Backbone atoms as SQL, in Angstrom:
CREATE TABLE atoms (id INTEGER PRIMARY KEY, chain TEXT, resi INTEGER, resn TEXT, atom TEXT, x REAL, y REAL, z REAL);
INSERT INTO atoms VALUES
  (1, 'A', 1, 'MET', 'N', -78.964, 294.613, 70.472),
  (2, 'A', 1, 'MET', 'CA', -77.417, 294.390, 70.116),
  (3, 'A', 1, 'MET', 'C', -76.514, 294.756, 71.182),
  (4, 'A', 2, 'PRO', 'N', -75.745, 293.948, 72.368),
  (5, 'A', 2, 'PRO', 'CA', -75.179, 294.429, 73.386),
  (6, 'A', 2, 'PRO', 'C', -73.707, 295.264, 72.656),
  (7, 'A', 3, 'ILE', 'N', -73.306, 296.033, 73.830),
  (8, 'A', 3, 'ILE', 'CA', -71.990, 296.615, 73.672),
  (9, 'A', 3, 'ILE', 'C', -70.942, 295.977, 74.437),
  (10, 'A', 4, 'LEU', 'N', -69.855, 295.379, 74.208),
  (11, 'A', 4, 'LEU', 'CA', -69.067, 294.768, 74.920),
  (12, 'A', 4, 'LEU', 'C', -68.158, 295.278, 75.574),
  (13, 'A', 5, 'ILE', 'N', -68.124, 295.106, 77.132),
  (14, 'A', 5, 'ILE', 'CA', -67.184, 296.048, 77.522),
  (15, 'A', 5, 'ILE', 'C', -65.995, 295.177, 78.078),
  (16, 'A', 6, 'VAL', 'N', -64.825, 295.343, 78.172),
  (17, 'A', 6, 'VAL', 'CA', -63.773, 295.059, 78.750),
  (18, 'A', 6, 'VAL', 'C', -63.473, 295.193, 80.196),
  (19, 'A', 7, 'GLU', 'N', -63.122, 294.919, 80.875),
  (20, 'A', 7, 'GLU', 'CA', -62.995, 295.966, 82.223),
  (21, 'A', 7, 'GLU', 'C', -62.752, 295.213, 83.304),
  (22, 'A', 8, 'ASP', 'N', -61.686, 295.380, 83.757),
  (23, 'A', 8, 'ASP', 'CA', -61.568, 294.186, 85.204),
  (24, 'A', 8, 'ASP', 'C', -61.899, 294.739, 86.761),
  (25, 'A', 9, 'ASP', 'N', -62.205, 295.746, 86.774),
  (26, 'A', 9, 'ASP', 'CA', -62.398, 296.314, 87.956),
  (27, 'A', 9, 'ASP', 'C', -64.016, 296.546, 87.992),
  (28, 'A', 10, 'PHE', 'N', -64.029, 295.641, 89.192),
  (29, 'A', 10, 'PHE', 'CA', -65.981, 295.106, 89.431),
  (30, 'A', 10, 'PHE', 'C', -66.225, 296.645, 89.312),
  (31, 'A', 11, 'PHE', 'N', -66.289, 297.567, 90.478),
  (32, 'A', 11, 'PHE', 'CA', -66.812, 298.526, 90.307),
  (33, 'A', 11, 'PHE', 'C', -67.327, 299.536, 89.089),
  (34, 'A', 12, 'ILE', 'N', -66.079, 299.356, 88.293),
  (35, 'A', 12, 'ILE', 'CA', -66.071, 300.515, 86.920),
  (36, 'A', 12, 'ILE', 'C', -67.003, 299.491, 86.011),
  (37, 'A', 13, 'THR', 'N', -66.769, 298.549, 86.203),
  (38, 'A', 13, 'THR', 'CA', -68.152, 297.586, 85.382),
  (39, 'A', 13, 'THR', 'C', -69.388, 297.961, 85.832),
  (40, 'A', 14, 'GLU', 'N', -69.937, 297.609, 86.833),
  (41, 'A', 14, 'GLU', 'CA', -70.701, 297.982, 86.908),
  (42, 'A', 14, 'GLU', 'C', -71.726, 299.438, 86.813),
  (43, 'A', 15, 'MET', 'N', -70.421, 300.448, 87.337),
  (44, 'A', 15, 'MET', 'CA', -71.113, 302.052, 87.227),
  (45, 'A', 15, 'MET', 'C', -71.371, 301.911, 85.490),
  (46, 'A', 16, 'ILE', 'N', -70.386, 301.577, 84.639),
  (47, 'A', 16, 'ILE', 'CA', -71.011, 301.254, 82.998),
  (48, 'A', 16, 'ILE', 'C', -71.836, 300.546, 82.795),
  (49, 'A', 17, 'ARG', 'N', -72.513, 299.538, 83.196),
  (50, 'A', 17, 'ARG', 'CA', -73.441, 298.674, 82.799),
  (51, 'A', 17, 'ARG', 'C', -74.460, 299.326, 83.356),
  (52, 'A', 18, 'THR', 'N', -75.011, 300.058, 84.497),
  (53, 'A', 18, 'THR', 'CA', -75.596, 300.914, 84.735),
  (54, 'A', 18, 'THR', 'C', -76.252, 301.916, 83.882),
  (55, 'A', 19, 'ALA', 'N', -74.926, 302.874, 83.767),
  (56, 'A', 19, 'ALA', 'CA', -75.061, 303.859, 82.879),
  (57, 'A', 19, 'ALA', 'C', -75.562, 303.996, 81.378),
  (58, 'A', 20, 'LEU', 'N', -75.506, 302.476, 80.767),
  (59, 'A', 20, 'LEU', 'CA', -75.538, 301.862, 79.370),
  (60, 'A', 20, 'LEU', 'C', -76.993, 301.099, 79.102),
  (61, 'A', 21, 'ALA', 'N', -77.637, 300.369, 80.436),
  (62, 'A', 21, 'ALA', 'CA', -78.519, 300.434, 80.461),
  (63, 'A', 21, 'ALA', 'C', -79.683, 301.252, 80.785),
  (64, 'A', 22, 'GLU', 'N', -79.555, 302.557, 81.705),
  (65, 'A', 22, 'GLU', 'CA', -80.396, 303.996, 81.807),
  (66, 'A', 22, 'GLU', 'C', -80.333, 304.553, 80.405),
  (67, 'A', 23, 'GLY', 'N', -79.020, 304.966, 79.419),
  (68, 'A', 23, 'GLY', 'CA', -79.327, 304.897, 78.311),
  (69, 'A', 23, 'GLY', 'C', -80.053, 304.294, 77.021),
  (70, 'A', 24, 'GLY', 'N', -80.267, 302.901, 77.344),
  (71, 'A', 24, 'GLY', 'CA', -81.180, 302.460, 76.645),
  (72, 'A', 24, 'GLY', 'C', -80.581, 301.048, 76.483),
  (73, 'A', 25, 'PHE', 'N', -78.943, 301.252, 76.394),
  (74, 'A', 25, 'PHE', 'CA', -78.389, 299.772, 75.796),
  (75, 'A', 25, 'PHE', 'C', -78.009, 298.526, 76.451),
  (76, 'A', 26, 'GLN', 'N', -78.143, 297.462, 76.015),
  (77, 'A', 26, 'GLN', 'CA', -77.880, 296.160, 76.453),
  (78, 'A', 26, 'GLN', 'C', -76.200, 296.112, 76.617),
  (79, 'A', 27, 'SER', 'N', -75.540, 295.337, 77.466),
  (80, 'A', 27, 'SER', 'CA', -74.270, 295.321, 77.505),
  (81, 'A', 27, 'SER', 'C', -73.976, 293.412, 77.856),
  (82, 'A', 28, 'GLU', 'N', -72.368, 293.422, 77.316),
  (83, 'A', 28, 'GLU', 'CA', -71.993, 291.731, 77.760),
  (84, 'A', 28, 'GLU', 'C', -70.941, 292.063, 78.620),
  (85, 'A', 29, 'VAL', 'N', -70.021, 291.667, 79.592),
  (86, 'A', 29, 'VAL', 'CA', -69.115, 292.017, 80.125),
  (87, 'A', 29, 'VAL', 'C', -67.936, 290.974, 80.381),
  (88, 'A', 30, 'VAL', 'N', -66.964, 291.420, 80.191),
  (89, 'A', 30, 'VAL', 'CA', -65.876, 290.414, 79.946),
  (90, 'A', 30, 'VAL', 'C', -64.398, 291.316, 81.188),
  (91, 'A', 31, 'ALA', 'N', -63.823, 290.135, 81.547),
  (92, 'A', 31, 'ALA', 'CA', -62.492, 291.137, 82.714),
  (93, 'A', 31, 'ALA', 'C', -61.090, 290.965, 81.864),
  (94, 'A', 32, 'SER', 'N', -61.123, 290.404, 80.628),
  (95, 'A', 32, 'SER', 'CA', -60.065, 290.689, 80.136),
  (96, 'A', 32, 'SER', 'C', -60.222, 290.602, 78.242),
  (97, 'A', 33, 'GLY', 'N', -58.503, 290.780, 77.823),
  (98, 'A', 33, 'GLY', 'CA', -58.633, 290.686, 76.698),
  (99, 'A', 33, 'GLY', 'C', -58.616, 289.151, 76.215),
  (100, 'A', 34, 'GLU', 'N', -58.189, 288.173, 77.013),
  (101, 'A', 34, 'GLU', 'CA', -57.866, 286.664, 76.764),
  (102, 'A', 34, 'GLU', 'C', -59.588, 286.613, 76.681),
  (103, 'A', 35, 'GLU', 'N', -60.283, 287.272, 77.196),
  (104, 'A', 35, 'GLU', 'CA', -61.659, 286.438, 77.583),
  (105, 'A', 35, 'GLU', 'C', -62.645, 287.507, 76.270),
  (106, 'A', 36, 'ALA', 'N', -61.967, 288.363, 75.887),
  (107, 'A', 36, 'ALA', 'CA', -63.404, 289.395, 74.457),
  (108, 'A', 36, 'ALA', 'C', -62.739, 288.347, 73.628),
  (109, 'A', 37, 'LEU', 'N', -61.608, 288.149, 73.085),
  (110, 'A', 37, 'LEU', 'CA', -60.939, 288.054, 71.568),
  (111, 'A', 37, 'LEU', 'C', -62.157, 286.655, 71.229),
  (112, 'A', 38, 'PRO', 'N', -62.373, 285.748, 71.840),
  (113, 'A', 38, 'PRO', 'CA', -62.792, 284.075, 71.127),
  (114, 'A', 38, 'PRO', 'C', -64.557, 285.341, 71.006),
  (115, 'A', 39, 'LEU', 'N', -64.752, 286.242, 71.915),
  (116, 'A', 39, 'LEU', 'CA', -65.894, 286.652, 71.921),
  (117, 'A', 39, 'LEU', 'C', -66.298, 287.267, 70.287),
  (118, 'A', 40, 'LEU', 'N', -65.527, 288.173, 70.340),
  (119, 'A', 40, 'LEU', 'CA', -65.423, 288.974, 69.306),
  (120, 'A', 40, 'LEU', 'C', -65.350, 287.996, 67.465),
  (121, 'A', 41, 'GLN', 'N', -64.521, 287.029, 68.002),
  (122, 'A', 41, 'GLN', 'CA', -63.970, 286.216, 66.794),
  (123, 'A', 41, 'GLN', 'C', -65.350, 285.788, 66.636),
  (124, 'A', 42, 'GLU', 'N', -65.940, 284.999, 67.361),
  (125, 'A', 42, 'GLU', 'CA', -67.261, 284.410, 66.901),
  (126, 'A', 42, 'GLU', 'C', -68.719, 285.250, 66.451),
  (127, 'A', 43, 'LYS', 'N', -68.934, 286.760, 67.484),
  (128, 'A', 43, 'LYS', 'CA', -70.082, 287.383, 67.216),
  (129, 'A', 43, 'LYS', 'C', -69.629, 288.776, 66.912),
  (130, 'A', 44, 'HIS', 'N', -68.594, 289.283, 66.645),
  (131, 'A', 44, 'HIS', 'CA', -68.788, 290.649, 66.239),
  (132, 'A', 44, 'HIS', 'C', -68.939, 290.938, 65.606),
  (133, 'A', 45, 'SER', 'N', -70.258, 290.787, 64.564),
  (134, 'A', 45, 'SER', 'CA', -71.129, 291.249, 63.834),
  (135, 'A', 45, 'SER', 'C', -72.472, 291.278, 65.107),
  (136, 'A', 46, 'GLU', 'N', -72.548, 291.118, 66.037),
  (137, 'A', 46, 'GLU', 'CA', -73.492, 291.396, 66.745),
  (138, 'A', 46, 'GLU', 'C', -73.647, 292.079, 68.098),
  (139, 'A', 47, 'TYR', 'N', -71.893, 292.945, 67.702),
  (140, 'A', 47, 'TYR', 'CA', -71.802, 293.884, 68.982),
  (141, 'A', 47, 'TYR', 'C', -72.302, 295.072, 68.625),
  (142, 'A', 48, 'ARG', 'N', -72.650, 296.025, 68.924),
  (143, 'A', 48, 'ARG', 'CA', -73.350, 297.215, 68.821),
  (144, 'A', 48, 'ARG', 'C', -71.494, 298.172, 68.624),
  (145, 'A', 49, 'ALA', 'N', -70.726, 297.786, 70.274),
  (146, 'A', 49, 'ALA', 'CA', -69.892, 298.819, 70.025),
  (147, 'A', 49, 'ALA', 'C', -68.859, 297.862, 71.087),
  (148, 'A', 50, 'LEU', 'N', -67.741, 299.078, 71.205),
  (149, 'A', 50, 'LEU', 'CA', -66.830, 298.213, 72.263),
  (150, 'A', 50, 'LEU', 'C', -65.859, 299.090, 72.999),
  (151, 'A', 51, 'VAL', 'N', -65.974, 299.148, 74.375),
  (152, 'A', 51, 'VAL', 'CA', -65.161, 299.540, 75.345),
  (153, 'A', 51, 'VAL', 'C', -64.439, 299.040, 76.091),
  (154, 'A', 52, 'THR', 'N', -63.730, 299.711, 76.246),
  (155, 'A', 52, 'THR', 'CA', -62.373, 298.406, 76.739),
  (156, 'A', 52, 'THR', 'C', -61.393, 299.818, 77.398),
  (157, 'A', 53, 'ASP', 'N', -61.071, 299.044, 78.850),
  (158, 'A', 53, 'ASP', 'CA', -59.688, 299.970, 79.716),
  (159, 'A', 53, 'ASP', 'C', -58.540, 299.598, 78.739),
  (160, 'A', 54, 'ILE', 'N', -57.857, 300.183, 78.888),
  (161, 'A', 54, 'ILE', 'CA', -56.609, 300.310, 78.031),
  (162, 'A', 54, 'ILE', 'C', -55.797, 298.920, 78.866),
  (163, 'A', 55, 'ASN', 'N', -55.039, 299.256, 80.302),
  (164, 'A', 55, 'ASN', 'CA', -54.372, 298.612, 80.740),
  (165, 'A', 55, 'ASN', 'C', -55.535, 297.114, 81.697),
  (166, 'A', 56, 'LEU', 'N', -55.242, 296.087, 81.498),
  (167, 'A', 56, 'LEU', 'CA', -55.867, 294.768, 81.267),
  (168, 'A', 56, 'LEU', 'C', -54.858, 294.182, 81.974),
  (169, 'A', 57, 'LYS', 'N', -55.598, 293.033, 83.270),
  (170, 'A', 57, 'LYS', 'CA', -55.165, 291.575, 83.639),
  (171, 'A', 57, 'LYS', 'C', -54.997, 291.114, 82.225),
  (172, 'A', 58, 'GLY', 'N', -54.196, 290.002, 82.283),
  (173, 'A', 58, 'GLY', 'CA', -53.512, 289.291, 81.500),
  (174, 'A', 58, 'GLY', 'C', -52.553, 289.704, 80.728),
  (175, 'A', 59, 'GLN', 'N', -52.260, 289.240, 79.468),
  (176, 'A', 59, 'GLN', 'CA', -51.282, 289.621, 78.032),
  (177, 'A', 59, 'GLN', 'C', -51.760, 290.178, 77.411),
  (178, 'A', 60, 'LEU', 'N', -52.730, 290.942, 76.781),
  (179, 'A', 60, 'LEU', 'CA', -53.425, 291.453, 76.449),
  (180, 'A', 60, 'LEU', 'C', -54.106, 292.803, 76.869),
  (181, 'A', 61, 'SER', 'N', -53.724, 294.288, 76.293),
  (182, 'A', 61, 'SER', 'CA', -53.854, 295.752, 76.609),
  (183, 'A', 61, 'SER', 'C', -55.727, 295.381, 75.633),
  (184, 'A', 62, 'GLY', 'N', -55.941, 296.937, 76.333),
  (185, 'A', 62, 'GLY', 'CA', -57.191, 297.676, 74.950),
  (186, 'A', 62, 'GLY', 'C', -56.975, 297.741, 73.876),
  (187, 'A', 63, 'TRP', 'N', -55.769, 297.963, 73.981),
  (188, 'A', 63, 'TRP', 'CA', -55.162, 298.293, 72.095),
  (189, 'A', 63, 'TRP', 'C', -55.428, 297.265, 71.897),
  (190, 'A', 64, 'ASP', 'N', -55.034, 295.988, 72.236),
  (191, 'A', 64, 'ASP', 'CA', -54.558, 295.034, 71.106),
  (192, 'A', 64, 'ASP', 'C', -56.143, 293.787, 70.979),
  (193, 'A', 65, 'VAL', 'N', -57.310, 294.386, 71.948),
  (194, 'A', 65, 'VAL', 'CA', -58.331, 294.566, 71.250),
  (195, 'A', 65, 'VAL', 'C', -59.060, 294.786, 70.641),
  (196, 'A', 66, 'ALA', 'N', -58.678, 296.189, 70.768),
  (197, 'A', 66, 'ALA', 'CA', -59.324, 297.744, 69.895),
  (198, 'A', 66, 'ALA', 'C', -59.238, 296.522, 68.526),
  (199, 'A', 67, 'LYS', 'N', -57.806, 296.786, 68.379),
  (200, 'A', 67, 'LYS', 'CA', -57.126, 296.595, 67.146),
  (201, 'A', 67, 'LYS', 'C', -57.830, 295.357, 66.235),
  (202, 'A', 68, 'ARG', 'N', -57.909, 294.217, 67.244),
  (203, 'A', 68, 'ARG', 'CA', -58.524, 292.817, 66.608),
  (204, 'A', 68, 'ARG', 'C', -60.034, 292.744, 66.410),
  (205, 'A', 69, 'ALA', 'N', -60.729, 293.731, 67.365),
  (206, 'A', 69, 'ALA', 'CA', -62.271, 294.230, 66.750),
  (207, 'A', 69, 'ALA', 'C', -62.534, 294.579, 65.759),
  (208, 'A', 70, 'ARG', 'N', -61.519, 295.749, 64.989),
  (209, 'A', 70, 'ARG', 'CA', -62.027, 296.168, 63.915),
  (210, 'A', 70, 'ARG', 'C', -61.116, 295.722, 62.568),
  (211, 'A', 71, 'GLU', 'N', -59.844, 294.368, 62.984),
  (212, 'A', 71, 'GLU', 'CA', -60.262, 293.825, 61.572),
  (213, 'A', 71, 'GLU', 'C', -61.301, 293.074, 61.573),
  (214, 'A', 72, 'LEU', 'N', -61.395, 292.656, 62.702),
  (215, 'A', 72, 'LEU', 'CA', -62.865, 291.717, 62.199),
  (216, 'A', 72, 'LEU', 'C', -64.198, 292.508, 61.631),
  (217, 'A', 73, 'GLY', 'N', -64.491, 293.934, 62.249),
  (218, 'A', 73, 'GLY', 'CA', -65.274, 294.695, 62.041),
  (219, 'A', 73, 'GLY', 'C', -64.792, 295.983, 62.004),
  (220, 'A', 74, 'PRO', 'N', -64.483, 296.509, 60.626),
  (221, 'A', 74, 'PRO', 'CA', -64.211, 298.010, 60.749),
  (222, 'A', 74, 'PRO', 'C', -64.759, 298.970, 60.918),
  (223, 'A', 75, 'ASP', 'N', -65.824, 298.675, 61.144),
  (224, 'A', 75, 'ASP', 'CA', -66.563, 299.815, 61.623),
  (225, 'A', 75, 'ASP', 'C', -67.208, 299.716, 62.949),
  (226, 'A', 76, 'ILE', 'N', -66.792, 298.944, 63.692),
  (227, 'A', 76, 'ILE', 'CA', -67.547, 298.681, 65.152),
  (228, 'A', 76, 'ILE', 'C', -66.705, 300.119, 66.583),
  (229, 'A', 77, 'PRO', 'N', -67.264, 300.942, 66.653),
  (230, 'A', 77, 'PRO', 'CA', -67.449, 301.865, 67.276),
  (231, 'A', 77, 'PRO', 'C', -66.093, 301.624, 68.700),
  (232, 'A', 78, 'VAL', 'N', -65.299, 302.408, 68.952),
  (233, 'A', 78, 'VAL', 'CA', -64.350, 301.986, 70.081),
  (234, 'A', 78, 'VAL', 'C', -64.108, 303.275, 71.118),
  (235, 'A', 79, 'VAL', 'N', -64.705, 303.102, 72.621),
  (236, 'A', 79, 'VAL', 'CA', -64.567, 303.390, 73.775),
  (237, 'A', 79, 'VAL', 'C', -63.343, 303.212, 74.162),
  (238, 'A', 80, 'TYR', 'N', -62.147, 303.728, 74.345),
  (239, 'A', 80, 'TYR', 'CA', -61.361, 303.578, 75.676),
  (240, 'A', 80, 'TYR', 'C', -61.363, 304.180, 76.628),
  (241, 'A', 81, 'MET', 'N', -61.185, 303.057, 77.899),
  (242, 'A', 81, 'MET', 'CA', -61.034, 304.058, 79.209),
  (243, 'A', 81, 'MET', 'C', -59.295, 303.797, 79.899),
  (244, 'A', 82, 'THR', 'N', -58.960, 304.990, 80.290),
  (245, 'A', 82, 'THR', 'CA', -57.799, 305.037, 81.238),
  (246, 'A', 82, 'THR', 'C', -57.297, 305.763, 81.962),
  (247, 'A', 83, 'GLY', 'N', -56.863, 304.856, 82.956),
  (248, 'A', 83, 'GLY', 'CA', -56.442, 306.363, 84.350),
  (249, 'A', 83, 'GLY', 'C', -55.007, 306.736, 84.073),
  (250, 'A', 84, 'ALA', 'N', -53.788, 306.266, 82.847),
  (251, 'A', 84, 'ALA', 'CA', -52.641, 306.061, 82.691),
  (252, 'A', 84, 'ALA', 'C', -51.833, 306.215, 81.561),
  (253, 'A', 85, 'ALA', 'N', -52.930, 305.463, 80.582),
  (254, 'A', 85, 'ALA', 'CA', -52.161, 305.685, 79.315),
  (255, 'A', 85, 'ALA', 'C', -52.734, 306.472, 78.093),
  (256, 'A', 86, 'ALA', 'N', -53.245, 307.324, 78.717),
  (257, 'A', 86, 'ALA', 'CA', -53.881, 308.777, 77.690),
  (258, 'A', 86, 'ALA', 'C', -53.248, 309.241, 76.941),
  (259, 'A', 87, 'ASP', 'N', -51.808, 309.384, 76.958),
  (260, 'A', 87, 'ASP', 'CA', -50.978, 309.859, 75.828),
  (261, 'A', 87, 'ASP', 'C', -50.342, 308.828, 75.284),
  (262, 'A', 88, 'GLU', 'N', -50.420, 307.250, 74.874),
  (263, 'A', 88, 'GLU', 'CA', -50.792, 306.697, 74.231),
  (264, 'A', 88, 'GLU', 'C', -51.595, 306.556, 72.668),
  (265, 'A', 89, 'TRP', 'N', -52.494, 306.918, 73.308),
  (266, 'A', 89, 'TRP', 'CA', -54.082, 307.046, 72.309),
  (267, 'A', 89, 'TRP', 'C', -53.529, 307.947, 70.992),
  (268, 'A', 90, 'PRO', 'N', -52.971, 308.755, 71.140),
  (269, 'A', 90, 'PRO', 'CA', -52.345, 309.225, 68.985),
  (270, 'A', 90, 'PRO', 'C', -52.277, 307.915, 68.395),
  (271, 'A', 91, 'SER', 'N', -51.112, 307.315, 69.164),
  (272, 'A', 91, 'SER', 'CA', -50.297, 306.270, 68.560),
  (273, 'A', 91, 'SER', 'C', -50.650, 305.321, 68.015),
  (274, 'A', 92, 'HIS', 'N', -51.489, 304.666, 69.345),
  (275, 'A', 92, 'HIS', 'CA', -51.724, 302.921, 69.868),
  (276, 'A', 92, 'HIS', 'C', -53.338, 303.158, 69.711),
  (277, 'A', 93, 'GLY', 'N', -54.426, 303.942, 69.712),
  (278, 'A', 93, 'GLY', 'CA', -55.857, 303.684, 69.363),
  (279, 'A', 93, 'GLY', 'C', -55.994, 303.639, 68.039),
  (280, 'A', 94, 'VAL', 'N', -57.191, 302.970, 67.826),
  (281, 'A', 94, 'VAL', 'CA', -57.896, 302.737, 66.524),
  (282, 'A', 94, 'VAL', 'C', -58.270, 304.633, 65.823),
  (283, 'A', 95, 'PRO', 'N', -58.716, 304.727, 64.623),
  (284, 'A', 95, 'PRO', 'CA', -59.123, 305.536, 64.295),
  (285, 'A', 95, 'PRO', 'C', -60.901, 305.383, 64.528),
  (286, 'A', 96, 'LYS', 'N', -60.976, 306.879, 64.511),
  (287, 'A', 96, 'LYS', 'CA', -62.959, 307.285, 65.089),
  (288, 'A', 96, 'LYS', 'C', -63.128, 306.547, 65.954),
  (289, 'A', 97, 'SER', 'N', -62.097, 306.472, 67.423),
  (290, 'A', 97, 'SER', 'CA', -62.277, 306.256, 68.680),
  (291, 'A', 97, 'SER', 'C', -62.455, 307.447, 69.577),
  (292, 'A', 98, 'VAL', 'N', -62.754, 307.261, 70.858),
  (293, 'A', 98, 'VAL', 'CA', -63.066, 308.111, 71.848),
  (294, 'A', 98, 'VAL', 'C', -62.200, 307.417, 73.086),
  (295, 'A', 99, 'LEU', 'N', -61.367, 308.195, 73.537),
  (296, 'A', 99, 'LEU', 'CA', -60.758, 307.899, 74.900),
  (297, 'A', 99, 'LEU', 'C', -61.455, 308.951, 76.215),
  (298, 'A', 100, 'LEU', 'N', -61.508, 308.237, 77.477),
  (299, 'A', 100, 'LEU', 'CA', -62.425, 308.762, 78.355),
  (300, 'A', 100, 'LEU', 'C', -61.137, 308.204, 79.469),
  (301, 'A', 101, 'GLN', 'N', -60.872, 309.621, 80.114),
  (302, 'A', 101, 'GLN', 'CA', -59.834, 309.314, 81.022),
  (303, 'A', 101, 'GLN', 'C', -60.462, 309.088, 82.325),
  (304, 'A', 102, 'LYS', 'N', -60.044, 307.772, 83.087),
  (305, 'A', 102, 'LYS', 'CA', -60.862, 307.748, 84.128),
  (306, 'A', 102, 'LYS', 'C', -60.034, 308.857, 85.390),
  (307, 'A', 103, 'PRO', 'N', -61.066, 309.162, 86.257),
  (308, 'A', 103, 'PRO', 'CA', -62.293, 308.847, 86.959),
  (309, 'A', 103, 'PRO', 'C', -63.518, 309.922, 85.838),
  (310, 'A', 104, 'PHE', 'N', -64.319, 309.251, 85.197),
  (311, 'A', 104, 'PHE', 'CA', -65.487, 310.089, 84.010),
  (312, 'A', 104, 'PHE', 'C', -67.231, 309.520, 84.851),
  (313, 'A', 105, 'ALA', 'N', -67.785, 310.939, 84.174),
  (314, 'A', 105, 'ALA', 'CA', -68.971, 310.782, 84.949),
  (315, 'A', 105, 'ALA', 'C', -69.818, 309.853, 84.133),
  (316, 'A', 106, 'PRO', 'N', -70.775, 308.753, 84.611),
  (317, 'A', 106, 'PRO', 'CA', -71.327, 307.615, 83.753),
  (318, 'A', 106, 'PRO', 'C', -72.146, 308.581, 82.800),
  (319, 'A', 107, 'ALA', 'N', -72.872, 309.774, 83.100),
  (320, 'A', 107, 'ALA', 'CA', -72.851, 309.964, 81.523),
  (321, 'A', 107, 'ALA', 'C', -71.944, 310.235, 80.174),
  (322, 'A', 108, 'GLN', 'N', -71.218, 310.229, 80.454),
  (323, 'A', 108, 'GLN', 'CA', -70.109, 310.488, 79.544),
  (324, 'A', 108, 'GLN', 'C', -69.991, 309.127, 78.543),
  (325, 'A', 109, 'ILE', 'N', -69.912, 308.173, 78.924),
  (326, 'A', 109, 'ILE', 'CA', -69.812, 306.579, 78.209),
  (327, 'A', 109, 'ILE', 'C', -70.818, 306.775, 77.584),
  (328, 'A', 110, 'VAL', 'N', -71.750, 307.039, 78.215),
  (329, 'A', 110, 'VAL', 'CA', -73.066, 306.476, 77.137),
  (330, 'A', 110, 'VAL', 'C', -73.029, 308.024, 75.780),
  (331, 'A', 111, 'THR', 'N', -72.834, 309.039, 76.671),
  (332, 'A', 111, 'THR', 'CA', -72.441, 310.508, 75.452),
  (333, 'A', 111, 'THR', 'C', -71.470, 309.586, 74.307),
  (334, 'A', 112, 'ALA', 'N', -70.502, 308.888, 74.612),
  (335, 'A', 112, 'ALA', 'CA', -69.364, 309.117, 73.677),
  (336, 'A', 112, 'ALA', 'C', -69.842, 307.398, 72.947),
  (337, 'A', 113, 'ILE', 'N', -70.777, 306.463, 72.991),
  (338, 'A', 113, 'ILE', 'CA', -71.178, 305.314, 72.631),
  (339, 'A', 113, 'ILE', 'C', -72.383, 306.263, 71.424),
  (340, 'A', 114, 'SER', 'N', -73.123, 306.985, 72.119),
  (341, 'A', 114, 'SER', 'CA', -74.229, 307.711, 70.847),
  (342, 'A', 114, 'SER', 'C', -73.484, 308.377, 70.062),
  (343, 'A', 115, 'GLN', 'N', -72.087, 309.249, 70.232),
  (344, 'A', 115, 'GLN', 'CA', -72.051, 309.829, 69.173),
  (345, 'A', 115, 'GLN', 'C', -71.295, 309.146, 68.249),
  (346, 'A', 116, 'LEU', 'N', -70.723, 308.238, 68.855),
  (347, 'A', 116, 'LEU', 'CA', -69.538, 306.877, 67.844),
  (348, 'A', 116, 'LEU', 'C', -70.772, 306.241, 66.602),
  (349, 'A', 117, 'LEU', 'N', -71.891, 306.143, 67.213),
  (350, 'A', 117, 'LEU', 'CA', -72.949, 305.446, 66.796),
  (351, 'A', 117, 'LEU', 'C', -73.633, 306.336, 65.613),
  (352, 'A', 118, 'ASN', 'N', -73.304, 307.215, 65.616),
  (353, 'A', 118, 'ASN', 'CA', -74.260, 307.948, 65.065),
  (354, 'A', 118, 'ASN', 'C', -73.256, 308.830, 63.960),
  (355, 'A', 119, 'GLN', 'N', -71.968, 308.113, 64.094),
  (356, 'A', 119, 'GLN', 'CA', -70.902, 308.772, 63.036),
  (357, 'A', 119, 'GLN', 'C', -70.784, 307.612, 61.701),
  (358, 'A', 120, 'THR', 'N', -71.400, 306.186, 62.480),
  (359, 'A', 120, 'THR', 'CA', -71.246, 304.699, 61.825),
  (360, 'A', 120, 'THR', 'C', -72.112, 304.667, 60.991),
  (361, 'A', 121, 'PRO', 'N', -72.009, 304.528, 59.746),
  (362, 'A', 121, 'PRO', 'CA', -73.401, 304.123, 58.895),
  (363, 'A', 121, 'PRO', 'C', -74.207, 302.724, 59.304),
  (364, 'A', 122, 'PRO', 'N', -75.694, 303.001, 59.575),
  (365, 'A', 122, 'PRO', 'CA', -75.977, 301.897, 59.367),
  (366, 'A', 122, 'PRO', 'C', -74.890, 300.189, 59.264),
  (367, 'A', 123, 'VAL', 'N', -75.546, 299.349, 59.756),
  (368, 'A', 123, 'VAL', 'CA', -75.269, 298.116, 58.989),
  (369, 'A', 123, 'VAL', 'C', -76.514, 296.914, 58.360),
  (370, 'A', 124, 'HIS', 'N', -76.118, 296.905, 57.165),
  (371, 'A', 124, 'HIS', 'CA', -77.081, 296.222, 56.295),
  (372, 'A', 124, 'HIS', 'C', -77.127, 294.917, 55.784),
  (373, 'A', 125, 'GLU', 'N', -78.003, 293.984, 56.783),
  (374, 'A', 125, 'GLU', 'CA', -77.769, 292.255, 56.700),
  (375, 'A', 125, 'GLU', 'C', -78.840, 292.021, 55.533);
């Protein structure tokens, strides 16, 4: 099951993808909320977690993407990434999420996802 990454900066995307691969995770990457929502709508049960930048190109923010992901799958772990919007996390972030302040070390993304996955009960299908 892949982790959905929503990030519009190519270099950050590659750093995250590499870190996740080294941590044993598969990932799927999109560059905007507008690209992420149809995927979540179709395949929300196939994603292990959502990693999203908060300030994305387009109309939708990472806050919007995470809220929609949680409407579709209430237990999906969410990791937010931001360089500027950390102070908004308490009011806009979904419960049981993690916020990483940019810049962060690649290992931090793997640790954050692992911690959230360990808190989430297994999905029975």
